[in-house]
C-alpha positions as CSV (number, residue, x, y, z in Angstrom):
1,M,-7.3,-6.6,-12.5
2,R,-9.9,-9.3,-12.4
3,L,-9.8,-12.2,-10.0
4,L,-9.0,-14.7,-12.8
5,S,-6.0,-12.7,-13.9
6,V,-4.6,-12.6,-10.3
7,V,-5.1,-16.3,-9.9
8,L,-3.2,-16.9,-13.2
9,L,-0.4,-14.7,-12.0
10,L,-0.1,-16.5,-8.7
11,L,0.0,-19.9,-10.5
12,S,2.7,-18.7,-12.8
13,V,4.8,-17.7,-9.8
14,I,4.4,-21.2,-8.3
15,L,5.4,-22.8,-11.6
16,V,8.5,-20.5,-11.9
17,S,9.7,-21.2,-8.3
18,G,8.9,-24.9,-8.4
19,C,9.9,-26.0,-11.9
20,G,12.3,-23.3,-13.1
21,E,10.1,-22.4,-16.0
22,K,10.1,-19.0,-17.6
23,L,7.6,-16.3,-16.7
24,T,4.4,-16.3,-18.6
25,E,3.7,-13.4,-20.9
26,E,0.9,-12.3,-18.6
27,T,3.2,-12.1,-15.7
28,K,5.8,-10.3,-17.7
29,A,3.2,-7.8,-18.7
30,Y,2.1,-7.3,-15.1
31,I,5.8,-6.7,-14.0
32,S,6.3,-4.2,-16.8
33,E,3.2,-2.3,-15.8
34,I,4.4,-2.0,-12.2
35,E,7.9,-0.9,-13.3
36,K,6.3,1.7,-15.6
37,L,4.3,3.1,-12.8
38,R,7.4,3.3,-10.6
39,K,9.3,5.2,-13.3
40,E,6.4,7.6,-13.7
41,K,6.3,8.2,-9.9
42,D,10.0,8.9,-9.9
43,E,9.5,11.6,-12.5
44,E,6.5,13.1,-10.6
45,M,8.4,13.1,-7.3
46,K,11.5,14.7,-8.9
47,N,9.6,17.4,-10.9
48,S,6.2,18.0,-9.5
49,P,5.7,21.3,-7.6
50,G,3.7,19.4,-5.0
51,S,6.4,16.9,-4.3
52,P,8.2,16.9,-0.9
53,F,11.4,17.3,-2.8
54,S,10.1,20.5,-4.3
55,Q,8.4,21.7,-1.1
56,D,11.5,21.2,1.1
57,T,15.0,22.3,0.1
58,A,16.4,20.0,2.7
59,A,14.9,17.0,1.0
60,H,17.4,15.8,-1.6
61,W,16.0,13.9,-4.5
62,A,17.1,10.3,-5.3
63,P,15.2,7.5,-7.1
64,L,12.8,5.7,-4.8
65,H,13.8,2.2,-3.5
66,Y,11.5,-0.9,-4.2
67,Y,11.4,-4.6,-3.8
68,D,11.3,-6.6,-7.0
69,V,7.8,-7.0,-8.3
70,N,6.2,-10.0,-6.8
71,P,2.7,-11.2,-7.8
72,E,2.4,-13.3,-4.7
73,F,1.5,-10.1,-2.8
74,V,-1.6,-9.4,-4.9
75,F,-4.9,-10.3,-3.1
76,N,-8.6,-10.0,-3.8
77,S,-11.4,-9.3,-1.3
78,T,-14.7,-7.7,-0.8
79,V,-15.1,-5.2,2.0
80,T,-16.9,-6.3,5.2
81,P,-18.4,-3.3,6.9
82,Y,-18.3,-3.2,10.7
83,P,-21.7,-3.4,12.4
84,S,-20.9,-0.1,14.1
85,A,-18.7,2.3,12.1
86,D,-16.8,3.8,15.0
87,T,-14.8,7.0,14.9
88,V,-11.3,6.3,16.1
89,T,-8.2,8.4,16.9
90,V,-5.2,8.0,14.7
91,M,-2.0,9.9,15.6
92,G,0.0,12.0,13.2
93,T,3.8,11.9,13.1
94,K,3.9,15.4,14.6
95,G,1.8,14.3,17.6
96,E,-1.6,15.6,16.4
97,E,-4.8,13.6,16.8
98,R,-6.7,12.7,13.7
99,K,-10.3,11.3,13.5
100,Y,-11.2,8.6,11.1
101,V,-14.2,6.3,10.7
102,R,-13.2,2.6,11.0
103,Y,-15.6,1.6,8.2
104,G,-14.8,-2.1,7.6
105,Y,-12.1,-4.5,6.6
106,V,-10.7,-6.6,3.7
107,T,-9.3,-10.1,4.2
108,L,-6.0,-11.4,2.9
109,N,-5.1,-15.1,2.7
110,F,-1.4,-15.5,2.7
111,R,0.2,-19.0,2.8
112,N,-2.9,-20.5,4.3
113,K,-3.4,-17.9,7.0
114,E,-6.0,-15.2,7.0
115,Y,-5.3,-11.6,7.9
116,K,-7.6,-8.6,8.3
117,M,-6.8,-5.1,7.1
118,N,-8.9,-2.1,8.2
119,V,-10.5,0.3,5.8
120,Y,-10.8,3.9,7.1
121,K,-12.9,6.8,5.9
122,G,-11.7,10.4,6.3
123,R,-12.2,13.8,4.9
124,S,-9.8,16.0,3.1
125,R,-9.2,19.6,3.9
126,S,-11.6,20.5,1.2
127,G,-14.3,18.3,2.8
128,E,-14.2,15.5,0.3
129,E,-14.6,12.0,1.7
130,Y,-11.9,9.4,1.0
131,A,-11.0,5.9,2.0
132,A,-7.6,4.8,3.3
133,L,-5.6,1.6,3.8
134,W,-2.4,1.8,5.8
135,F,-0.4,-0.8,7.6
136,T,2.8,-2.0,9.3
137,D,4.2,-5.5,8.8
138,E,7.2,-7.6,9.7
139,T,9.5,-5.5,7.4
140,T,8.6,-2.2,9.1
141,N,11.6,-0.3,10.5
142,K,13.9,-2.9,9.0
143,T,13.8,-2.7,5.2
144,T,10.7,-0.5,5.0
145,Y,9.7,2.9,6.5
146,G,9.4,2.8,10.2
147,V,6.0,4.6,10.4
148,G,4.3,2.3,8.0
149,R,3.1,2.2,4.4
150,Y,0.0,3.1,2.5
151,L,-2.2,1.7,-0.3
152,D,-4.6,3.8,-2.4
153,F,-8.1,2.6,-2.0
154,E,-11.4,3.8,-3.5
155,L,-14.7,2.4,-2.1
156,N,-17.2,1.0,-4.6
157,P,-20.9,1.4,-3.8
158,D,-21.5,-2.2,-4.8
159,P,-21.2,-4.3,-1.6
160,A,-20.2,-7.4,-3.8
161,H,-17.4,-5.5,-5.5
162,V,-14.1,-7.5,-5.5
163,Y,-11.1,-5.2,-4.7
164,T,-7.5,-5.9,-5.8
165,I,-5.1,-5.2,-2.9
166,D,-1.7,-5.0,-4.6
167,F,1.2,-4.6,-2.2
168,N,3.5,-4.0,-5.1
169,K,1.9,-0.6,-5.2
170,A,2.5,0.0,-1.4
171,Y,4.1,3.4,-0.9
172,N,5.6,5.7,1.7
173,P,3.8,8.8,2.9
174,Y,5.5,12.2,2.4
175,C,6.9,12.2,5.9
176,A,9.3,9.5,4.8
177,Y,11.1,12.1,2.7
178,S,10.7,15.3,4.6
179,A,10.1,16.3,8.2
180,R,7.9,19.2,7.1
181,F,5.1,16.7,6.4
182,S,2.9,14.8,9.0
183,C,1.3,11.5,8.2
184,A,-1.1,9.1,9.8
185,V,0.6,6.5,12.0
186,P,-1.1,3.0,11.6
187,N,-2.6,1.8,14.9
188,K,-1.4,-1.5,16.5
189,E,-4.4,-3.3,15.0
190,D,-3.2,-2.3,11.6
191,H,-0.2,-4.5,11.8
192,L,0.0,-7.5,9.5
193,A,2.0,-10.2,11.1
194,F,4.0,-11.4,8.1
195,E,6.7,-9.9,5.9
196,I,5.4,-8.0,3.0
197,T,8.4,-8.0,0.8
198,A,6.7,-5.9,-1.9
199,G,6.3,-2.3,-2.7
200,E,8.4,0.7,-1.6
201,K,11.4,0.3,0.7
202,K,13.0,2.8,3.1
203,F,14.1,6.0,1.4
204,H,16.8,6.8,4.0
205,D,19.1,3.9,5.0
């Protein structure tokens, strides 16, 4: 989604909340798109052989829980690389140490305050490099999963590339559904000090 589209979405939310006007067609289309993605994910989690519900007989399937779609939690930012891309230790939920490169960060401006979100680079078991965004926030261990949540992220070689960071797409790692899986635990510096009432909620009450 381009920057202009996101700005229009945010303006429509302000109009709706302030004036009681109906949602714009663009906002309706965006909400429908996110809801469609959620239905598709439910089907995948229910039926895919790689799903934690297929891998673990003790994990009982139920539809995933989400906040209502909220365009206020869509942001745009370039990536600012750190001068020194340090290798840092990130713990897994089973106590194992994992090594990632703390590559850079994106910035989020929420209600006139600026927040920083780290971008990590790691390697899969097959040796392929990938980028990662994970975080905790003021909903963590309350209405959202206690370990934290993730966002998919793909680095673009263009340093001026503008990324869309959409917390309506924030999801739980597999360890939220099954103890068989281990997942990266966000470090203290990956905490965002505001409530992100968007994306996936706790699976277990």
